[in-house]
VOGU-427422 format. One record per residue (C-alpha): residue number from 0; residue in one letter; x, y, z. Coordinates in Angstrom, 2 decimals. Last residue first. Layout:
# VOGU-427422
+-----+---------+---------+---------+---------+
| num | residuo |       x |       y |       z |
+-----+---------+---------+---------+---------+
| NUM |       A |       X |       Y |       Z |
...
+-----+---------+---------+---------+---------+
# end
This chain:
# VOGU-427422
+-----+---------+---------+---------+---------+
| num | residuo |       x |       y |       z |
+-----+---------+---------+---------+---------+
|  71 |       N |   18.08 |   -3.20 |    9.21 |
|  70 |       K |   16.00 |   -1.08 |    6.81 |
|  69 |       I |   13.23 |   -0.57 |    9.39 |
|  68 |       N |   15.69 |    0.57 |   12.07 |
|  67 |       K |   17.16 |    3.27 |    9.78 |
|  66 |       K |   13.67 |    4.53 |    8.92 |
|  65 |       C |   12.76 |    4.64 |   12.59 |
|  64 |       E |   15.90 |    6.63 |   13.43 |
|  63 |       L |   15.30 |    9.05 |   10.53 |
|  62 |       Y |   11.70 |    9.59 |   11.65 |
|  61 |       S |   12.96 |   10.22 |   15.21 |
|  60 |       S |   15.13 |   13.03 |   13.84 |
|  59 |       Y |   12.26 |   14.49 |   11.77 |
|  58 |       D |    9.78 |   14.62 |   14.65 |
|  57 |       C |    7.57 |   12.02 |   16.29 |
|  56 |       D |    5.81 |   12.83 |   19.55 |
|  55 |       Y |    2.32 |   12.33 |   18.09 |
|  54 |       R |    3.16 |    8.99 |   16.48 |
|  53 |       K |    5.02 |    7.55 |   19.47 |
|  52 |       V |    2.50 |    4.73 |   20.03 |
|  51 |       C |    2.42 |    3.78 |   16.35 |
|  50 |       D |   -0.89 |    2.39 |   15.11 |
|  49 |       P |   -1.51 |    4.81 |   12.22 |
|  48 |       C |    2.15 |    4.92 |   11.19 |
|  47 |       Y |    2.30 |    4.66 |    7.37 |
|  46 |       R |   -0.36 |    7.04 |    5.99 |
|  45 |       R |   -1.01 |    9.46 |    8.85 |
|  44 |       K |    2.65 |    9.45 |    9.85 |
|  43 |       Y |    3.74 |   10.20 |    6.29 |
|  42 |       N |    1.18 |   13.00 |    5.92 |
|  41 |       E |    2.39 |   14.61 |    9.15 |
|  40 |       L |    6.02 |   14.20 |    8.05 |
|  39 |       R |    5.27 |   15.86 |    4.71 |
|  38 |       S |    3.76 |   18.85 |    6.51 |
|  37 |       K |    6.70 |   19.12 |    8.89 |
|  36 |       I |    9.18 |   18.88 |    6.03 |
|  35 |       Q |    7.34 |   21.57 |    4.07 |
|  34 |       R |    7.23 |   23.90 |    7.10 |
|  33 |       D |   10.91 |   23.39 |    7.80 |
|  32 |       T |   11.71 |   24.44 |    4.24 |
|  31 |       L |   12.88 |   21.90 |    1.69 |
|  30 |       N |   16.27 |   21.92 |    0.02 |
|  29 |       A |   17.48 |   18.47 |   -1.06 |
|  28 |       Y |   14.45 |   17.24 |   -2.98 |
|  27 |       G |   14.18 |   13.55 |   -3.89 |
|  26 |       G |   10.82 |   13.09 |   -2.21 |
|  25 |       M |   12.07 |   14.30 |    1.17 |
|  24 |       L |    9.88 |   11.89 |    3.11 |
|  23 |       D |   10.87 |    8.80 |    1.18 |
|  22 |       R |    8.16 |    6.18 |    1.64 |
|  21 |       S |    7.51 |    5.71 |   -2.08 |
|  20 |       D |   11.09 |    4.61 |   -2.59 |
|  19 |       K |   11.99 |    3.45 |   -6.07 |
|  18 |       A |    8.46 |    2.40 |   -6.97 |
|  17 |       H |    7.42 |    6.00 |   -7.59 |
|  16 |       R |   10.42 |    6.71 |   -9.81 |
|  15 |       A |    9.95 |    3.50 |  -11.77 |
|  14 |       A |    6.26 |    4.20 |  -12.30 |
|  13 |       L |    6.96 |    7.80 |  -13.34 |
|  12 |       Y |    9.60 |    6.77 |  -15.86 |
|  11 |       D |    7.48 |    4.00 |  -17.36 |
|  10 |       T |    4.52 |    6.38 |  -17.68 |
|   9 |       K |    6.64 |    9.04 |  -19.39 |
|   8 |       R |    8.12 |    6.53 |  -21.82 |
|   7 |       R |    4.70 |    5.09 |  -22.65 |
|   6 |       T |    2.99 |    8.43 |  -23.14 |
|   5 |       C |    2.38 |    7.98 |  -26.86 |
|   4 |       G |    0.34 |   10.60 |  -28.71 |
|   3 |       G |    2.91 |   13.39 |  -28.54 |
|   2 |       C |    5.86 |   11.18 |  -29.38 |
|   1 |       A |    8.04 |    9.69 |  -26.67 |
|   0 |       M |   11.65 |   10.63 |  -26.11 |
+-----+---------+---------+---------+---------+
# end
């Protein structure tokens, strides 16, 4: 654990967590409401899919398909 004046451990932890998968829609949370998922999906599409043709028709199931296709 870091001392009060040293934030090195905290910074290392946050950097590793962010680098792990910055494109994860759920953000490590298992129980999100539909409204939260929809909001996160809109932000994801704005940030990572600006040129996608199916951007406005995208929902959570199509997000999962796209994510699976990107990893393969």
